[in-house]
C-alpha positions in Angstrom: 1.9 4.7 -9.1 -0.1 6.3 -11.8 1.5 9.7 -12.0 4.7 11.4 -10.8 5.7 14.8 -9.7 9.2 15.3 -11.1 11.7 17.9 -10.1 13.4 19.4 -13.1 17.1 20.2 -13.1 16.2 23.9 -12.5 14.5 22.9 -9.3 10.9 23.5 -10.5 8.3 20.8 -10.1 6.5 19.4 -13.2 3.0 18.4 -12.1 2.2 17.1 -15.6 4.8 14.4 -15.4 3.9 10.9 -16.3 5.8 7.7 -15.5 8.8 6.9 -17.7 7.1 4.0 -19.5 3.9 2.0 -19.3 5.9 -0.6 -17.2 6.1 2.1 -14.5 2.4 2.0 -13.9 2.0 -1.0 -11.5 1.1 -2.2 -8.0 3.9 -3.7 -6.0 3.5 -6.0 -3.0 5.1 -4.7 0.1 7.1 -7.3 2.2 5.3 -8.2 5.4 8.3 -7.1 7.5 7.6 -3.4 6.6 3.9 -3.5 5.9 2.8 -2.7 9.4 5.3 0.2 9.8 4.3 1.6 6.4 0.6 1.4 7.3 1.2 3.2 10.6 3.2 5.9 8.8 0.4 6.4 6.3 -2.3 6.5 9.0 -0.3 9.1 11.0 1.3 11.3 8.4 -0.6 11.0 5.1 -3.7 12.8 4.0 -6.6 10.5 3.1 -6.8 11.7 -0.5 -5.7 9.0 -3.0 -3.2 11.4 -4.6 -1.7 12.4 -1.3 2.1 12.2 -0.9 3.2 9.4 1.4 6.4 11.1 2.6 6.7 14.8 3.5 9.1 16.9 5.4 8.7 17.7 9.1 6.6 20.8 8.4 4.5 19.1 5.8 6.4 20.3 2.7 7.3 18.1 -0.2 10.7 16.5 -0.1 13.0 17.8 -2.8 16.5 16.9 -4.0 17.7 20.1 -2.4 16.2 19.4 1.1 16.0 15.6 1.3 19.1 14.9 3.3 18.4 17.6 5.7 14.7 16.9 6.1 15.2 13.2 6.7 18.3 13.6 8.8 19.8 11.2 6.3 23.4 11.1 7.6 22.2 10.4 11.2 19.8 7.7 10.1 22.5 6.0 8.0 24.9 6.1 11.0 22.2 4.8 13.4 21.5 1.7 11.3 25.2 1.0 10.7 25.3 1.6 6.9 28.4 3.0 5.2 28.7 6.8 5.4 28.5 7.1 1.6 25.2 5.2 1.4 22.7 7.0 -0.8 18.9 6.9 -0.9 19.0 5.2 -4.3 21.1 2.4 -2.9 17.9 1.3 -1.2 16.5 0.4 -4.6 19.5 -1.7 -5.3 19.3 -3.4 -1.9 15.6 -4.2 -2.2 15.9 -5.5 -5.7 19.0 -7.6 -4.8 16.9 -9.1 -2.0 14.2 -9.9 -4.5 16.8 -11.6 -6.7 18.0 -13.6 -3.7 14.4 -14.6 -3.0 14.5 -16.2 -6.5 12.7 -13.5 -8.4 13.1 -14.1 -12.1 14.4 -11.2 -14.3 10.9 -10.8 -15.7 9.4 -10.6 -12.1 12.1 -8.1 -11.1 11.4 -6.0 -14.2 7.7 -5.8 -13.2 8.5 -4.9 -9.5 11.0 -2.2 -10.6 8.8 -0.8 -13.4 11.4 -1.5 -16.1 10.5 -2.3 -19.7 14.0 -3.6 -20.7 16.2 -6.4 -19.4 19.2 -4.0 -19.6 17.7 -1.6 -17.1 16.8 -4.4 -14.7 20.3 -5.9 -14.9 21.8 -2.7 -13.4 20.1 -3.7 -10.2 21.2 -7.3 -10.1 24.5 -8.0 -8.3 26.4 -11.2 -7.9 27.3 -12.0 -4.3 29.4 -14.7 -2.6 26.4 -15.4 -0.3 24.1 -16.1 -3.2 26.8 -18.2 -4.9 26.9 -20.4 -1.8 23.1 -20.6 -1.8 23.1 -21.8 -5.4 25.8 -24.4 -4.7 23.9 -25.7 -1.7 20.7 -26.0 -3.7 22.6 -27.7 -6.5 23.9 -30.2 -4.0 20.5 -30.8 -2.5 18.9 -31.4 -5.9 21.8 -33.7 -7.0 21.6 -35.7 -3.8 17.8 -36.0 -4.1 18.2 -37.3 -7.7 20.9 -39.7 -6.6 18.9 -41.0 -3.7 15.9 -41.5 -5.9 17.8 -43.6 -8.4 19.4 -45.9 -5.8 
């Protein structure tokens, strides 16, 4: 992302917007699980211009805060995939970044993926989970056993 189109609080679009910080200008690897679906979407729905919008409404208009839920059928999609009814679009950012943490991304790596320039901002997206705690305990056991076996 090298530029943004921000929607101001008054609903107007600001085409002169720039990313929040230099850290926001980045390339991010897409997980293989979604890469094929994303490529198919881009091929079918996105104009070939390098500055084309990747996601538009059904009639080709830009998605805005005021029409996003309606244009994407958000409530129905959330229900179909079994998410809580109060699941918000921004929760996807938390979910994706939590998955990166669980895949052993360091804080620095997470900051780069998220486009954050401060640890404090990145920490908002890291959540402690019981599942991850069990994974850590299992890895600690594996390493301690390997060390014990090596020394005997």
